[in-house]
C-alpha positions as CSV (number, residue, x, y, z in Angstrom):
1,M,-33.2,-6.1,11.9
2,L,-31.3,-8.5,9.7
3,F,-29.3,-11.1,11.6
4,E,-25.5,-10.8,11.2
5,S,-23.5,-14.0,11.9
6,K,-20.4,-13.8,14.0
7,L,-18.3,-14.7,10.9
8,A,-20.0,-11.9,8.8
9,R,-19.4,-9.4,11.6
10,K,-15.8,-10.4,11.9
11,R,-15.3,-10.0,8.2
12,R,-17.0,-6.6,8.2
13,I,-14.9,-5.4,11.1
14,I,-11.7,-6.5,9.4
15,K,-12.8,-4.8,6.1
16,E,-13.5,-1.6,8.0
17,Y,-10.3,-1.8,9.9
18,D,-8.3,-2.4,6.7
19,A,-10.0,0.6,5.0
20,Y,-9.2,2.8,8.0
21,V,-5.5,1.7,8.1
22,L,-5.0,1.8,4.3
23,I,-6.4,5.2,3.4
24,K,-5.3,8.0,5.7
25,K,-7.5,11.0,6.5
26,P,-6.2,14.5,5.8
27,H,-5.2,15.3,9.4
28,E,-3.4,12.0,9.6
29,I,-1.4,12.7,6.5
30,E,-0.4,16.1,7.8
31,H,0.9,14.6,11.1
32,I,2.9,12.0,9.2
33,K,4.3,14.6,6.8
34,K,5.5,16.7,9.7
35,A,7.0,13.6,11.4
36,C,8.8,12.7,8.1
37,A,10.1,16.3,7.7
38,I,11.6,16.3,11.2
39,T,13.1,12.9,10.7
40,S,14.7,14.0,7.4
41,Q,16.1,17.2,9.1
42,I,17.6,15.1,11.9
43,F,19.5,12.9,9.5
44,D,20.8,15.8,7.5
45,C,22.0,17.4,10.8
46,L,23.8,14.2,11.6
47,L,25.6,14.1,8.3
48,E,26.5,17.8,8.5
49,K,28.1,17.8,12.0
50,D,27.5,14.8,14.3
51,L,28.4,11.6,12.4
52,C,32.2,11.0,12.7
53,V,34.8,8.5,13.5
54,G,35.3,8.1,17.2
55,K,31.7,8.3,18.4
56,T,29.8,5.3,19.6
57,E,26.5,4.0,18.1
58,K,24.8,4.9,21.4
59,Q,26.1,8.5,21.2
60,I,24.6,8.9,17.8
61,A,21.3,7.3,18.8
62,E,21.2,9.7,21.8
63,T,21.8,12.6,19.5
64,I,18.9,11.5,17.3
65,Y,16.6,11.6,20.3
66,A,17.9,15.0,21.4
67,Y,17.3,16.4,18.0
68,S,13.8,15.0,18.0
69,Q,13.0,16.8,21.2
70,D,14.6,20.1,20.1
71,M,12.3,19.9,17.0
72,F,9.2,19.3,19.2
73,A,8.4,15.7,18.2
74,D,6.5,13.5,20.6
75,K,8.6,12.2,23.6
76,E,8.1,8.6,22.3
77,L,9.9,7.8,19.1
78,A,8.3,5.8,16.3
79,F,10.4,2.7,17.3
80,D,13.7,1.9,18.8
81,T,16.4,3.7,16.9
82,I,18.8,1.6,14.9
83,V,22.5,2.7,14.5
84,G,24.6,-0.2,13.4
85,S,28.3,0.2,12.5
86,G,30.7,-2.2,10.8
87,P,29.6,-5.8,11.4
88,N,26.6,-4.6,13.5
89,S,25.1,-3.2,10.3
90,S,24.6,-6.8,9.1
91,F,21.7,-7.2,11.5
92,V,18.3,-6.3,10.2
93,H,17.3,-4.9,13.6
94,S,20.4,-4.0,15.6
95,T,20.5,-2.2,19.0
96,P,23.0,0.7,19.4
97,T,26.0,-0.4,21.4
98,D,29.2,1.1,22.8
99,R,31.0,0.1,19.6
100,V,33.1,3.0,18.3
101,I,32.5,4.0,14.7
102,Q,35.7,3.6,12.7
103,E,37.1,4.7,9.4
104,G,36.0,2.3,6.7
105,D,32.8,1.3,8.5
106,I,29.4,1.1,7.0
107,V,26.9,2.8,9.3
108,Q,23.2,1.8,9.0
109,F,20.5,4.1,10.3
110,D,16.8,3.3,10.8
111,F,14.7,5.7,12.9
112,G,11.6,7.7,13.0
113,V,9.7,10.1,15.2
114,R,6.0,10.6,16.2
115,I,3.8,13.7,15.8
116,K,0.6,13.4,17.8
117,G,1.1,9.6,17.8
118,Y,1.7,9.3,14.0
119,C,5.0,7.7,12.8
120,S,7.7,8.3,10.3
121,D,10.2,5.8,9.0
122,L,13.6,6.4,7.4
123,S,16.6,4.2,6.6
124,R,19.9,5.5,5.3
125,V,23.4,3.9,5.0
126,V,26.7,5.7,4.9
127,F,30.3,4.5,4.3
128,M,32.8,6.2,6.6
129,G,35.3,7.4,4.0
130,S,35.6,8.3,0.4
131,K,34.2,6.2,-2.4
132,T,37.7,5.3,-3.6
133,D,38.5,4.0,-0.1
134,A,35.5,1.6,-0.1
135,P,36.0,-2.0,-1.0
136,K,34.7,-3.0,-4.4
137,K,32.0,-5.2,-3.0
138,V,30.7,-2.4,-0.7
139,R,30.6,0.1,-3.6
140,R,28.7,-2.5,-5.7
141,M,26.1,-3.3,-3.0
142,L,25.5,0.4,-2.1
143,K,25.0,1.2,-5.8
144,C,22.7,-1.8,-6.2
145,I,20.5,-0.9,-3.2
146,K,20.3,2.8,-4.2
147,A,19.2,1.9,-7.7
148,L,16.7,-0.7,-6.7
149,Q,15.1,1.5,-4.1
150,S,14.7,4.2,-6.7
151,E,13.1,1.8,-9.1
152,G,10.8,0.4,-6.4
153,V,9.6,4.0,-5.8
154,D,9.0,4.5,-9.5
155,R,6.9,1.3,-9.6
156,L,4.9,2.6,-6.7
157,K,4.4,5.9,-8.6
158,R,3.1,3.8,-11.5
159,H,0.6,2.2,-9.1
160,D,1.8,-1.3,-9.8
161,S,0.2,-3.8,-7.4
162,F,2.0,-4.3,-4.1
163,N,2.4,-8.0,-5.1
164,E,4.0,-7.0,-8.4
165,I,6.4,-4.6,-6.8
166,G,7.4,-7.1,-4.1
167,S,7.8,-9.9,-6.6
168,W,9.9,-7.7,-8.9
169,M,12.3,-6.9,-6.1
170,V,12.8,-10.6,-5.1
171,E,13.4,-11.5,-8.7
172,S,15.9,-8.6,-9.1
173,F,18.0,-9.9,-6.2
174,K,17.7,-13.5,-7.4
175,Q,19.1,-12.5,-10.8
176,K,22.1,-10.9,-9.1
177,G,22.6,-14.0,-6.9
178,L,21.6,-12.0,-3.8
179,D,18.2,-13.4,-2.9
180,Y,19.6,-15.1,0.2
181,N,20.9,-11.8,1.5
182,Y,17.5,-10.1,1.2
183,L,15.9,-10.9,4.5
184,H,12.6,-9.0,4.8
185,S,9.7,-7.6,2.7
186,L,10.0,-4.5,0.6
187,G,7.8,-2.3,2.6
188,H,4.8,-1.7,4.8
189,G,2.1,0.7,5.7
190,V,2.8,3.5,8.3
191,G,0.4,5.3,10.6
192,Q,-0.2,5.2,14.3
193,E,1.7,1.9,14.2
194,I,5.1,1.7,12.6
195,H,4.1,-1.4,10.7
196,E,0.6,-1.4,9.3
197,F,-1.2,-3.1,6.5
198,P,-0.4,-3.5,3.7
199,G,2.9,-5.4,3.4
200,I,4.7,-5.1,0.1
201,S,5.8,-8.6,-0.9
202,P,5.1,-11.5,-3.2
203,K,2.6,-12.7,-0.6
204,T,0.4,-9.6,-0.8
205,K,-3.0,-10.2,-2.4
206,P,-2.6,-9.4,-6.2
207,E,-5.7,-7.2,-6.2
208,L,-4.3,-4.8,-3.6
209,I,-3.0,-1.8,-5.5
210,P,-1.7,1.6,-4.3
211,K,-4.5,4.1,-3.9
212,P,-4.4,7.8,-3.0
213,G,-4.1,8.4,0.7
214,M,-2.1,5.2,1.4
215,I,1.2,5.8,3.1
216,V,3.9,3.0,2.7
217,T,7.6,2.5,2.8
218,I,10.0,1.2,0.1
219,E,13.0,-0.4,1.8
220,P,15.2,-3.0,0.0
221,G,18.2,-4.2,2.0
222,L,21.1,-6.6,1.8
223,Y,22.8,-8.3,4.7
224,F,26.1,-10.2,4.8
225,P,26.5,-11.8,8.3
226,S,29.4,-10.5,10.4
227,K,30.5,-8.2,7.6
228,F,28.0,-5.4,6.7
229,G,24.5,-4.6,5.7
230,C,22.8,-1.8,3.7
231,R,19.2,-0.6,3.5
232,I,17.6,2.6,2.1
233,E,14.1,3.4,3.0
234,D,11.6,6.2,2.4
235,T,8.1,6.8,3.6
236,L,5.8,7.7,0.7
237,L,2.3,9.0,0.2
238,V,0.4,7.6,-2.7
239,T,-1.3,10.3,-4.8
240,E,-3.7,10.5,-7.7
241,T,-0.9,10.8,-10.2
242,G,1.9,8.8,-8.5
243,A,3.5,9.0,-5.1
244,E,5.3,11.7,-3.0
245,S,8.3,10.9,-0.9
246,L,7.6,12.4,2.5
247,T,11.2,11.6,3.7
248,T,13.6,13.8,1.8
249,A,16.9,13.2,3.7
250,S,20.2,13.1,1.9
251,R,20.9,9.9,0.1
252,K,24.7,10.5,0.3
253,L,26.5,7.2,0.5
254,Y,30.0,8.2,1.4
255,L,31.2,10.5,4.2
256,D,34.8,11.8,4.1
257,R,35.5,14.3,6.8
258,Q,39.1,14.8,5.7
């Protein structure tokens, strides 16, 4: 047999691992689709009847878990649920606290469930009150994030390279004077791990392009320390002709219970 050096073997294993992680098999796609459907349903239920002034971040996070179990998701969530209200929304990864949600707060959500070990990932942001009640800066930032997230999805559907999509997002924020408020990459792969290869950023190899069977997120965010933050994220399946959003939860930005 031909001799295979340690370096060659390492490179082969990495290549095989990358191929496995990048292109999902049909049964893996089905598990992730189901996880995303449940996650979307949970968020829509929260908007309809659970999210309100007076509840704590922890109470909302506990409700998310309760819904996940009612809908027969795995006992283990995809990752630690993020519910950050008011200034707590300015943290990229906040932990739910006993802070009471107040009128005029921005509430940032980031959560997912597992189905047979496969993850979903969803981020949504909601202002507690009407659009006319929101400060001008909040309205502007929410509009900006929603528009750029939609454009990022469109670029994924065009099968632009991950490098191009990530670089475009950085440049978009830079042109708006917001590049210092953009604190993470644009997205990542999703599978049995919540963060898988590839990352979507200017550092991603230019030759890496979206291919059918890949599942990735698009999640631009802006963060203003001690004030507020906003992030919108969807999990998407790359297809032959574009990309399909597996998370379909409401993108409503304002919640006025009055």
